TIGU-22160 format. One line per 3 residues: their letters; for each residue x, y, z of C-alpha. Coordinates in Angstrom, 1 decimal. Layout:
% TIGU-22160
A	X,Y,Z  ...
END
This chain:
% TIGU-22160
MNR	-28.8,13.9,4.3  -29.2,17.5,3.3  -32.3,18.1,2.4
HSR	-32.9,21.6,1.7  -28.9,22.4,0.2  -29.6,25.4,-1.7
IPA	-27.1,27.5,-3.9  -27.6,31.1,-4.0  -28.3,32.2,-7.2
ALC	-30.1,34.8,-9.2  -30.5,33.4,-13.0  -32.1,35.6,-15.7
AAA	-35.1,34.3,-17.7  -33.0,33.3,-20.6  -31.1,31.0,-18.1
VLA	-34.4,29.4,-16.9  -35.6,28.9,-20.7  -32.0,27.2,-21.4
LAA	-32.7,24.5,-18.5  -36.0,23.6,-20.2  -34.5,23.4,-23.5
ACG	-31.4,21.8,-22.8  -33.2,18.5,-22.3  -31.1,15.7,-24.8
DRD	-28.3,18.4,-25.3  -24.9,17.6,-24.0  -23.2,20.3,-25.2
RPH	-25.0,23.3,-23.6  -23.1,24.7,-20.7  -24.3,24.4,-17.1
PHD	-26.5,27.5,-16.2  -24.1,28.6,-13.4  -21.1,28.4,-15.5
GAG	-19.8,31.6,-16.5  -19.2,33.4,-13.4  -21.7,35.2,-11.6
AAR	-23.4,37.4,-14.3  -26.4,34.9,-14.4  -26.5,34.9,-11.1
DHG	-27.2,38.4,-10.3  -30.6,38.2,-12.2  -33.9,36.4,-12.3
PPV	-35.3,33.6,-9.6  -33.3,31.2,-8.2  -32.6,27.9,-9.2
EQA	-33.6,25.4,-6.2  -31.1,23.0,-4.9  -31.7,19.6,-2.6
THA	-29.3,16.3,-2.2  -31.2,13.2,-0.9  -28.8,10.1,0.1
GAG	-30.7,6.6,0.3  -29.6,3.5,0.5  -28.6,2.6,-2.9
TEL	-28.5,6.3,-4.5  -27.9,9.4,-4.1  -29.9,12.4,-5.5
FVE	-28.8,15.8,-6.2  -31.3,17.9,-8.3  -32.2,21.4,-9.5
FPR	-34.9,23.3,-10.7  -36.7,26.8,-10.9  -38.6,27.8,-7.9
LVV	-42.4,26.2,-9.0  -45.2,28.6,-10.1  -48.5,27.2,-10.7
GET	-49.7,26.8,-14.6  -45.5,27.3,-15.7  -43.9,24.1,-16.6
AEF	-40.8,23.4,-14.8  -38.0,21.3,-15.5  -36.5,18.9,-12.6
AAH	-32.7,18.1,-13.3  -32.1,15.3,-11.4  -28.9,13.4,-11.2
LTR	-28.9,9.9,-10.0  -25.7,8.1,-8.4  -25.2,4.6,-7.6
LAD	-23.5,4.7,-4.3  -22.3,1.2,-4.3  -19.6,2.6,-7.3
FKP	-20.4,6.4,-7.9  -21.2,5.8,-11.1  -24.3,7.3,-13.3
VGE	-27.7,5.3,-13.0  -27.6,4.8,-16.6  -31.2,3.5,-17.4
GRL	-34.8,3.6,-15.9  -37.6,6.0,-15.3  -37.7,8.9,-12.5
VVT	-41.1,9.7,-11.2  -41.6,13.1,-9.5  -44.5,13.3,-7.2
LSG	-46.0,16.9,-5.4  -48.1,16.3,-2.7  -49.7,17.7,0.7
GGH	-50.8,21.1,1.7  -54.5,19.6,1.2  -54.2,19.2,-2.5
PEE	-54.1,16.4,-4.8  -50.8,14.5,-5.8  -49.1,15.8,-9.2
QGE	-46.8,13.6,-11.1  -44.3,14.1,-13.8  -42.0,11.1,-15.0
AAV	-39.2,11.1,-17.5  -36.8,8.2,-18.5  -32.7,8.7,-18.7
SDT	-31.4,11.5,-20.5  -28.7,11.4,-23.0  -26.7,12.2,-20.4
PGI	-26.7,9.1,-18.2  -27.6,9.7,-14.6  -29.6,13.0,-15.3
FRP	-33.5,12.4,-15.6  -35.7,15.3,-16.5  -39.3,15.0,-15.5
LLA	-41.4,18.0,-16.4  -44.2,18.9,-14.1  -46.5,22.3,-14.4
PLH	-47.8,22.5,-10.4  -51.8,23.2,-10.3  -51.8,24.2,-6.8
SGK	-49.9,26.5,-5.0  -48.7,26.4,-1.2  -46.4,24.1,0.7
RRI	-45.8,20.9,-1.7  -43.7,18.0,-0.3  -41.5,16.7,-3.4
VFR	-40.7,13.1,-3.7  -38.8,11.3,-6.7  -39.3,7.5,-6.9
LEA	-36.6,5.6,-9.3  -37.9,2.2,-11.1  -34.8,0.4,-13.0
PGL	-33.6,-3.2,-13.4  -32.6,-4.5,-10.1  -32.6,-1.0,-8.3
QAE	-35.7,1.4,-6.8  -35.1,4.0,-4.6  -36.9,6.7,-3.2
HDI	-35.9,10.6,-2.4  -37.8,12.6,-0.1  -36.6,16.2,-0.4
GEF	-38.9,17.9,1.9  -41.2,20.7,1.5  -41.0,23.4,-1.1
AVY	-43.4,26.5,-2.2  -45.0,26.7,-5.2  -45.9,30.1,-5.9
ADA	-49.0,31.5,-7.0  -47.3,33.4,-10.2  -44.0,34.6,-11.6
KAA	-43.7,37.9,-9.3  -44.2,36.1,-5.9  -41.6,33.7,-6.7
AAA	-39.3,36.6,-7.7  -39.9,38.4,-4.6  -39.6,35.4,-2.3
PPP	-36.0,35.5,-0.5  -33.1,34.1,-2.1  -31.7,30.9,-0.3
EER	-28.7,31.5,2.0  -25.3,31.4,0.3  -22.9,28.6,2.0
PGA	-19.8,30.7,2.0  -16.2,28.8,0.9  -18.4,26.7,-1.1
IRF	-16.6,24.7,-3.4  -18.1,23.3,-6.6  -17.5,19.9,-8.1
SKE	-19.5,18.8,-10.6  -22.0,15.6,-11.0  -20.6,14.8,-14.8
DQW	-16.6,15.4,-13.1  -17.3,12.9,-10.2  -18.6,10.3,-12.2
RTD	-15.6,10.5,-14.4  -12.9,10.4,-11.6  -12.5,7.8,-9.3
FAV	-14.7,9.4,-6.5  -16.8,8.4,-3.3  -18.7,10.2,-0.5
EPA	-19.7,8.3,2.9  -20.3,9.5,6.5  -18.1,10.0,9.2
SQR	-18.9,7.3,11.6  -17.7,5.7,15.0  -15.8,2.3,14.3
PVR	-13.0,0.7,16.9  -9.7,2.2,16.3  -6.5,0.8,18.2
ESI	-3.9,2.9,19.9  -0.7,2.9,18.3  3.0,3.9,18.0
AAT	4.8,5.2,14.9  8.3,3.1,14.4  10.7,2.8,11.6
GVL	12.1,-0.6,10.6  13.6,-2.9,8.4  13.4,-6.4,7.2
RAR	15.8,-9.1,8.3  16.5,-12.7,7.5  15.9,-14.9,10.3
AGD	18.3,-16.4,12.3  19.9,-19.5,10.5  18.5,-18.1,7.2
EAL	21.3,-16.2,5.8  24.8,-17.0,5.2  28.1,-15.9,3.8
VVA	30.4,-18.1,1.4  33.9,-16.3,1.7  37.0,-17.4,0.4
PAA	39.1,-19.3,3.1  42.6,-18.4,0.9  43.6,-15.8,-1.4
GTI	43.7,-17.3,-5.0  41.4,-17.4,-8.0  38.5,-18.9,-9.1
AAG	38.7,-22.1,-11.2  37.6,-21.9,-14.7  35.2,-24.1,-16.4
GRL	31.8,-25.1,-14.7  28.7,-22.7,-14.4  28.8,-20.2,-11.6
PKI	25.6,-19.6,-9.7  24.3,-16.1,-10.1  22.0,-13.7,-8.3
GDP	18.1,-15.5,-7.7  19.3,-19.0,-8.6  18.2,-21.7,-5.8
VRR	20.9,-23.6,-4.4  20.8,-26.5,-2.0  22.8,-27.3,1.2
GET	26.2,-29.2,0.6  26.2,-28.2,-3.5  29.6,-27.1,-4.5
LAF	29.1,-22.9,-6.1  32.6,-22.7,-7.2  36.4,-23.8,-6.7
LVP	39.1,-21.8,-5.6  43.0,-22.5,-6.7  44.7,-20.7,-3.5
RLA	47.8,-18.7,-4.8  51.3,-20.7,-3.7  54.2,-18.7,-2.1
GER	57.3,-18.7,-4.3  58.4,-21.2,-7.1  55.5,-23.3,-6.2
DAA	52.9,-25.2,-8.5  50.3,-28.1,-8.4  53.4,-29.7,-9.9
TLD	55.8,-29.3,-6.8  53.4,-30.3,-4.7  52.4,-33.7,-6.3
LAV	56.1,-34.4,-6.7  56.4,-33.4,-2.7  53.8,-36.1,-1.9
RRA	55.2,-38.8,-4.5  58.2,-37.7,-2.5  57.1,-38.0,1.2
RLE	55.2,-41.3,0.0  58.5,-43.0,-0.9  60.3,-42.2,2.2
LDY	57.2,-43.6,4.2  57.9,-47.0,2.3  61.8,-46.5,2.8
ATR	61.1,-46.0,6.7  58.7,-48.7,7.1  60.7,-51.5,5.6
ERE	63.7,-50.5,7.2  61.5,-50.9,10.6  60.6,-53.9,9.7
RLE	64.1,-55.3,8.8  65.4,-54.2,12.0  62.7,-55.4,13.7
GLL	63.6,-58.9,12.5  67.3,-58.4,14.0  66.0,-57.5,17.4
RAE	64.2,-60.5,17.4  67.3,-62.3,16.9  69.1,-60.5,19.4
AIA	71.5,-59.1,16.6  71.1,-55.2,17.1  70.3,-52.8,20.3
ERR	67.0,-51.8,20.9  67.6,-48.5,20.4  68.2,-48.6,16.5
VLE	64.6,-49.9,16.4  63.1,-46.9,18.4  65.1,-45.0,15.8
ARN	63.6,-46.8,12.9  59.9,-46.4,14.4  60.4,-42.3,15.0
REA	61.9,-42.0,11.5  58.6,-43.7,10.4  56.1,-41.3,12.3
LAR	58.3,-38.4,11.3  58.0,-39.5,7.4  54.0,-40.3,7.8
AEL	53.3,-37.0,9.4  55.2,-35.2,6.4  53.1,-37.6,3.7
DAA	50.0,-36.3,5.5  51.3,-32.5,5.4  52.1,-32.9,2.2
ERR	49.1,-34.7,0.9  46.8,-31.6,2.6  48.8,-29.5,0.7
AAP	48.5,-31.0,-2.7  44.4,-31.9,-2.0  43.5,-29.0,-2.9
FQG	44.4,-29.3,-6.9  43.7,-33.2,-6.6  39.9,-32.2,-7.1
AAG	37.3,-32.6,-10.4  38.3,-28.7,-11.5  41.4,-28.3,-9.9
GIP	41.1,-26.0,-6.6  39.1,-25.8,-3.0  35.4,-27.0,-3.4
LRA	33.3,-23.7,-2.1  29.9,-25.3,-0.7  26.2,-24.0,0.3
PID	25.9,-24.1,3.9  22.2,-23.3,3.9  19.7,-24.2,1.7
GVV	18.4,-20.5,-0.4  18.7,-18.1,-3.2  21.6,-16.7,-4.4
AVA	21.3,-12.9,-3.2  24.5,-11.3,-3.6  27.2,-13.6,-6.4
QAV	31.1,-12.0,-6.3  32.8,-14.7,-7.9  33.9,-14.4,-11.6
AGG	35.7,-17.6,-13.4  39.1,-16.5,-13.6  38.9,-13.9,-10.9
AVG	41.4,-13.2,-8.3  40.1,-13.1,-4.7  41.4,-12.2,-1.4
EGQ	41.7,-13.8,2.0  38.0,-13.4,3.7  36.4,-11.8,0.4
TLF	32.2,-12.9,0.3  31.8,-14.2,-3.1  28.1,-15.9,-2.1
HIV	25.2,-14.4,-0.1  22.4,-17.2,0.4  19.6,-16.4,2.2
RLE	16.2,-18.0,2.6  13.5,-15.6,2.3  9.9,-17.7,2.5
RLW	9.9,-16.3,6.3  10.8,-13.1,7.5  12.2,-10.6,10.3
LEA	10.5,-7.2,11.0  12.8,-5.6,13.3  11.0,-2.2,14.2
RVP	12.8,0.2,16.1  10.6,2.1,18.8  11.4,5.5,19.9
EGE	13.0,5.4,23.3  10.0,7.7,24.6  7.2,5.3,23.4
AAR	8.9,2.2,24.6  7.3,2.0,28.1  3.7,1.9,26.0
LAG	5.2,-1.5,24.2  4.5,-3.8,26.9  3.0,-6.3,24.8
PVA	2.3,-5.2,21.3  -0.4,-6.9,19.7  0.0,-5.9,16.0
AEM	2.2,-4.2,13.3  1.1,-2.7,10.4  4.4,-2.3,8.0
AVD	4.1,-0.1,4.6  6.7,-0.8,1.9  7.3,1.6,-0.4
GRE	5.9,0.6,-3.6  2.8,-2.1,-2.7  -0.3,-0.8,-3.0
RPM	-1.9,-1.6,0.5  0.1,-1.6,3.9  0.5,-5.3,5.1
LLE	-1.4,-6.4,9.0  1.2,-8.6,11.4  -1.1,-10.3,14.0
PGR	0.6,-12.8,16.3  -1.3,-15.8,16.1  -2.8,-15.2,12.6
NAR	-0.2,-14.7,10.2  2.9,-13.6,12.3  4.9,-14.5,15.5
LVG	6.2,-12.0,18.3  9.8,-13.0,18.3  10.6,-10.6,21.0
SGG	11.6,-7.0,22.0  15.1,-5.6,23.0  15.7,-4.9,27.0
VVD	18.8,-2.2,25.8  18.3,1.0,24.2  20.7,1.5,21.6
PVT	23.1,4.4,22.1  23.3,5.7,18.7  19.8,5.7,17.5
RTV	18.3,5.8,21.0  15.8,3.3,19.9  14.8,-0.3,20.9
PIL	14.3,-3.3,18.8  11.0,-5.0,18.3  10.7,-8.6,16.1
FEF	8.1,-10.1,14.0  8.3,-13.2,11.9  6.3,-13.4,9.2
ENP	5.3,-15.4,6.0  6.5,-13.8,3.0  4.0,-13.5,0.3
DRQ	5.6,-14.9,-3.1  8.6,-13.9,-1.8  8.4,-10.5,-3.0
LRI	9.8,-8.6,0.3  13.4,-8.1,0.3  15.9,-8.7,3.0
GTA	17.2,-5.2,3.5  13.8,-3.3,2.5  13.6,-0.4,4.9
VRV	9.7,-0.1,5.8  7.2,2.3,7.9  5.4,0.8,10.7
RLY	3.3,1.4,13.4  2.7,-0.8,16.4  -0.5,-1.3,17.8
TGV	-0.4,-1.8,21.9  -4.1,-1.7,23.4  -7.7,-2.9,22.7
PAG	-9.6,-1.4,20.3  -11.8,2.0,21.8  -14.8,3.6,19.8
RLA	-13.2,6.7,18.1  -14.9,9.1,15.6  -12.7,8.0,12.3
VPA	-12.7,8.3,8.2  -10.7,6.4,5.8  -7.0,7.9,5.7
AAV	-7.4,8.9,2.0  -10.0,11.5,2.9  -7.5,13.2,4.9
IDD	-5.0,15.6,2.7  -2.3,17.6,3.5  -3.2,21.2,3.1
QGR	-0.2,23.4,3.7  1.1,21.5,6.7  -2.6,20.9,7.9
PVV	-4.9,17.9,7.3  -8.2,18.5,6.0  -11.3,16.7,4.6
YVQ	-13.8,17.9,2.3  -17.4,18.0,3.4  -20.7,17.6,1.2
AGG	-22.6,20.5,1.3  -24.9,19.2,-1.8  -24.6,17.2,-4.5
ETF	-22.0,19.3,-6.3  -21.0,21.8,-3.4  -18.2,21.0,-1.2
VRR	-16.6,22.8,1.7  -13.3,22.7,3.2  -12.7,21.3,6.9
FVE	-9.5,21.7,8.8  -9.2,18.6,11.1  -7.3,17.3,14.0
TGT	-6.0,13.6,13.5  -5.4,10.9,16.3  -5.0,7.4,16.1
RDG	-4.5,5.9,13.0  -5.7,2.2,12.4  -4.9,0.4,9.5
DWL	-6.5,2.4,6.6  -9.1,4.3,9.3  -7.7,7.5,10.7
AIT	-9.3,9.0,14.2  -10.3,12.5,14.2  -10.7,14.0,17.6
SGL	-11.8,17.7,16.2  -13.3,19.5,13.4  -15.8,17.4,12.2
DAG	-19.1,15.7,13.7  -20.6,12.0,13.3  -22.8,11.6,10.0
ERI	-21.3,14.3,8.1  -20.5,13.1,4.6  -17.0,13.2,3.3
VTR	-14.8,12.8,0.1  -13.6,9.6,0.8  -11.7,8.9,-2.8
GAY	-11.4,11.9,-5.1  -10.3,14.7,-2.3  -7.3,15.5,-4.3
RVR	-9.8,16.3,-7.6  -11.9,18.7,-5.2  -9.0,20.4,-4.0
LAS	-7.7,21.3,-7.8  -11.3,22.4,-8.1  -11.2,24.9,-5.3
AAP	-8.3,26.5,-6.5  -9.7,26.9,-10.2  -13.6,27.5,-9.2
ATA	-14.1,29.4,-13.0  -13.4,25.7,-14.8  -14.9,23.5,-12.0
GRG	-18.4,22.7,-13.7  -17.4,23.3,-17.3  -19.3,20.4,-19.5
HTH	-22.4,20.2,-17.1  -25.1,19.1,-19.2  -28.7,19.9,-17.6
END
């Protein structure tokens, strides 16, 4: 809360009259626009900012003089979405100082969010100013404290000007309402200790398989070959490989060799049976039967070898069937109908994407802190928010390596997690933060509130409704969307949590920061 936040400015009498005449005129410039010429003359303008439970009030008004009508340019913002209050009535009340209450009221002006109640004070002295908003579904009261009511204009002009805040950045309410903007107080919250690491997404053990060519040859033409993204089932035939044959051999030659070997076996079998009959009649020596049996066994072996050589050419597509070893999705498909392949060449890469492994690589110097990581946060380029992996809730800690990689000097930590909608891909590089301890209370702000200013972290503190100051801070542990602040900021100070970059732009171009103000 900032009850008496005031901008030093000396406004000429014409500027004060312009304030009163601006009601309903949305094209009038802000009285502070146009640099310092208007600030060096006339009585100053009072300013105050007050944040309540549901609304924020920022008000500007000329110094109050008995008998002179003052217009209050009151800006009301809904804290739920930091957009202007677009309807209702606003009542301003002067009280205290031993005098009766005095009131003025107004409905919302042509500019949503701005109310311009008029009030001509009847009594001088210190008076408390309270604003009360009555709007559908919204009631709020803003006590901005005590302000002086002067007996005459001469006394008002003679009063000391408000103190100027050095380095103040002006960012008008209208600009705040037009952008994605929010302010909230820095507060204590539980933040866990963590370690930054790199990582990569991998398939689980058994959830990845390669289909390679068992021999050099060509992919049989005809039939549909799987393409990337196609689901396949274990045992499903993906393609047929026609091996390359040496010399002049072809499929017909191999088939002829099988037939010849089968005839040789038939002849050897009949000859063995004939000689066994003669042996039983004791017409021949046993040695001849043994020789016949050996010739039969050799013929059977030659037939088996010929059949195995010819088998690849006896399938439905005329080749060796290449089958999927697991259920999954085709991640790589390099088989082309009629294309030549070499022995051992990868033709298909099949993966399962329902669950993945996150392999985090922890620097060697930080590994000692990882006796038991309690969670991991994974940030993927292109995804708006990091993904929090918590063992026991949506992930499983598979284990951690006990050996430091001699090249990267890192230790691997494996988490298993469900891949939502199978959107994450194997091999994706990710940024990882491993949480190592129990949360402890620390002053923390949303990470989006901290921006880099030439290598130094900066937040923008709200000094008034339309004024902000740049504050260099020291940051500590990050826990999800929250970042611990170790120095440079006090609890309760209101900082810009959305739109900080716009405030930074306003600081770089102060002459245009308030353009379009409609008081």
